[in-house]
C-alpha positions in Angstrom: -22.8 5.8 42.7 -19.8 4.5 44.5 -17.1 7.1 45.3 -13.8 5.4 44.8 -10.1 6.2 45.2 -7.8 4.3 42.9 -4.6 2.9 44.6 -2.1 2.5 41.8 0.5 0.0 42.9 3.7 1.1 41.4 6.3 -0.9 43.4 8.7 -3.3 41.8 10.7 -6.0 43.6 13.4 -6.2 41.0 14.1 -5.0 37.4 13.7 -8.1 35.2 16.1 -8.6 32.3 13.3 -8.3 29.7 12.4 -4.9 31.0 16.1 -3.8 30.9 16.3 -5.0 27.3 13.4 -2.6 26.5 15.5 0.3 27.9 13.0 1.0 30.7 14.0 1.6 34.4 10.7 0.2 35.6 7.8 -1.8 34.1 5.5 1.2 34.4 7.7 3.1 32.0 7.6 0.5 29.2 6.9 2.1 25.9 3.6 1.1 24.2 3.2 3.1 21.0 3.6 6.8 21.8 2.9 6.4 25.5 4.3 4.7 28.6 2.3 1.9 30.1 1.4 4.1 33.2 -0.1 6.7 30.9 -2.7 4.4 29.6 -3.7 3.4 33.1 -3.8 7.0 34.5 -5.9 8.1 31.5 -8.5 5.4 32.1 -8.7 6.0 35.8 -9.1 9.8 35.3 -11.9 9.3 32.9 -13.9 6.9 35.2 -16.8 8.7 36.8 -16.7 6.8 40.1 -13.0 7.5 40.7 -12.6 10.8 42.5 -9.0 10.4 43.7 -5.8 8.6 42.5 -3.1 7.5 44.8 0.2 6.3 43.4 2.7 4.2 45.4 6.3 3.6 44.3 9.8 5.0 44.1 9.9 8.7 44.0 12.8 8.9 41.6 11.1 6.5 39.1 7.8 8.5 39.2 9.3 12.0 39.4 7.4 13.0 36.2 4.1 11.6 37.6 3.9 12.8 41.1 2.1 16.0 40.0 -0.3 13.9 37.9 -1.9 12.1 40.8 -3.7 13.3 43.9 -1.3 11.7 46.4 2.0 10.0 46.1 3.1 7.4 48.8 6.7 6.3 48.9 7.1 2.5 48.6 8.3 0.7 51.7 9.1 -2.5 49.8 6.9 -4.3 52.2 3.3 -5.2 51.3 1.9 -4.8 54.8 3.7 -1.6 55.6 2.5 -0.2 52.3 -1.1 -1.2 53.1 -0.8 0.5 56.5 0.4 3.8 54.9 -2.4 3.6 52.3 -5.1 3.0 54.9 -3.9 5.9 56.9 -4.4 8.2 53.9 -7.7 6.7 52.7 -10.4 9.4 52.4 -13.2 7.9 50.3 -15.7 5.1 51.1 -14.2 2.7 48.5 -10.7 1.8 47.3 -9.8 -0.1 44.1 -6.3 -1.6 43.9 -4.8 -1.4 40.5 -1.4 -2.9 39.5 0.9 -0.9 37.2 0.7 -3.4 34.4 -3.0 -3.5 33.2 -3.1 -1.0 30.3 -6.0 -2.8 28.5 -8.6 -1.7 31.1 -10.5 1.3 29.7 -12.5 3.8 31.6 -15.7 2.3 30.1 -14.7 -1.1 31.6 -13.9 0.4 35.0 -17.2 2.3 35.0 -19.3 -0.7 34.0 -17.5 -3.0 36.5 -18.0 -0.7 39.4 -21.7 -0.2 38.5 -22.1 -3.9 38.3 -20.5 -4.4 41.7 -22.8 -1.9 43.2 -25.8 -3.6 41.7 -24.5 -7.1 42.5 -23.9 -6.5 46.2 -24.5 -2.9 47.4 -23.5 -3.6 51.0 -20.4 -5.7 50.5 -17.0 -4.8 52.0 -14.9 -6.9 49.5 -15.4 -7.5 45.8 -13.2 -10.1 44.3 -13.5 -9.9 40.5 -13.4 -13.2 38.6 -12.8 -13.9 34.9 -14.0 -17.1 33.2 -11.3 -18.7 31.0 -13.8 -19.1 28.1 -14.4 -15.3 28.0 -10.7 -14.5 28.1 -9.8 -16.9 25.3 -12.7 -15.9 23.1 -11.6 -12.2 23.3 -7.9 -12.8 23.4 -7.0 -16.1 21.7 -3.5 -17.1 22.3 -2.9 -15.3 25.5 -1.6 -17.5 28.3 -3.1 -17.0 31.8 -3.1 -19.1 34.9 -6.6 -20.4 35.9 -8.1 -22.2 38.9 -10.1 -25.3 38.0 -13.4 -25.1 39.9 -16.7 -26.9 39.6 -18.3 -25.4 36.5 -15.2 -24.2 34.7 -11.8 -22.5 34.9 -11.5 -19.1 36.5 -8.9 -16.4 37.1 -8.9 -13.8 39.8 -9.1 -10.3 38.1 -6.1 -8.0 38.5 -8.0 -5.3 40.3 -10.1 -5.6 43.5 -12.5 -3.3 45.3 -12.9 -2.8 49.0 -14.8 -0.6 51.4 -12.7 1.6 53.6 -13.8 -0.4 56.8 -12.0 -3.5 55.5 -8.5 -2.1 55.8 -7.9 -3.3 59.4 -8.8 -6.9 58.4 -6.7 -6.6 55.2 -3.7 -5.6 57.2 -4.3 -8.3 59.8 -4.5 -11.1 57.2 -1.8 -9.5 55.1 0.6 -10.0 58.0 -0.5 -13.7 58.3 0.0 -14.3 54.6 3.4 -12.6 54.5 4.6 -14.6 57.5 3.3 -17.9 56.0 4.4 -17.3 52.4 7.5 -19.5 52.4 5.9 -22.5 54.1 3.4 -24.6 52.3 2.3 -26.1 55.6 1.6 -22.7 57.1 -0.3 -21.6 54.0 -2.4 -24.8 54.0 -3.3 -24.2 57.6 -5.0 -21.0 56.7 -7.7 -23.0 54.8 -10.3 -25.3 56.3 -9.9 -29.0 55.5 -13.2 -29.3 53.7 -12.0 -26.6 51.3 -8.6 -28.2 50.7 -10.4 -31.5 50.0 -12.8 -30.0 47.5 -10.1 -27.9 45.8 -7.9 -31.0 45.4 -10.8 -32.8 43.6 -11.7 -29.7 41.6 -15.2 -29.7 43.0 -14.9 -26.4 44.9 -17.3 -23.7 43.7 -16.9 -19.9 43.5 -19.3 -19.7 46.5 -16.9 -22.1 48.4 -14.0 -19.8 47.7 -16.1 -16.8 48.8 -17.1 -18.5 52.0 -13.5 -19.2 53.0 -12.6 -15.5 52.7 -15.8 -14.2 54.3 -15.3 -16.6 57.3 -11.9 -15.1 57.8 -12.7 -11.4 57.5 -16.1 -11.6 59.3 -17.4 -9.1 56.8 -19.7 -9.5 53.8 -17.8 -10.1 50.5 -18.6 -11.6 47.2 -16.8 -13.2 44.2 -18.1 -11.2 41.3 -18.0 -12.8 37.8 -17.3 -10.2 35.2 -17.5 -10.3 31.4 -14.4 -8.1 30.8 -11.3 -10.2 29.9 -9.2 -7.0 29.9 -9.2 -7.2 33.7 -7.5 -10.6 33.4 -4.6 -9.5 31.3 -1.4 -8.1 32.9 2.1 -7.6 31.6 4.3 -10.1 33.4 6.7 -11.0 30.6 7.9 -10.0 27.1 5.2 -12.0 25.3 2.6 -10.1 27.3 4.1 -6.8 26.3 4.1 -7.8 22.6 0.5 -8.8 23.0 -0.8 -5.6 24.5 1.3 -3.6 22.0 -0.5 -5.3 19.1 -3.9 -4.3 20.7 -3.1 -0.8 21.7 -1.1 0.3 18.7 
């Protein structure tokens, strides 16, 4: 069984108006029924057998009531790469799963089954990119609006959580810097991908294995795109409609 530490990403670039209108100082503290959104996530993580440690990153004042509820709190630097460096320096277990603060639908059962499937699917991988099929998401949650990639064989969405082995941190930091420096230039971003992939993606004939190959060629470590049948991993709370949607499900 994988031994995993959950990295709960609790940063927030800005407080959006729809969150202010809910009377919350942070997305994590949005009310869903009788609990805050973060409470659903922490409860699920705590009840997942593979997860042995929970690390929370964010603003200390925002999370003052939660610092004692996690195993380690890391102050947010407001820079993705710097945060990743701090997280890597504190990593203790063989695997890390990165979890955003806005995925309250993922239950401990889903986490457990997903990690078990990843272990069976590729026991020696360093990177597991979870992928949801549009058909699965819309069958389980009709009406929810997500963004999908059109690939050969269907429409797909990258799951909101991803799993890595500890040894991948140096490569993640290296390419995190490259992506951060390229983020405002379409030309620079395009240069990160081989021409064959850009061509296939433009014609919608790229496959999941093609996407996988591009990433693996970059990190020089074994990784897989892992199709999973749990639409809950595809649903995050990015806008008021999303909040209303998860409230209906959870309450």
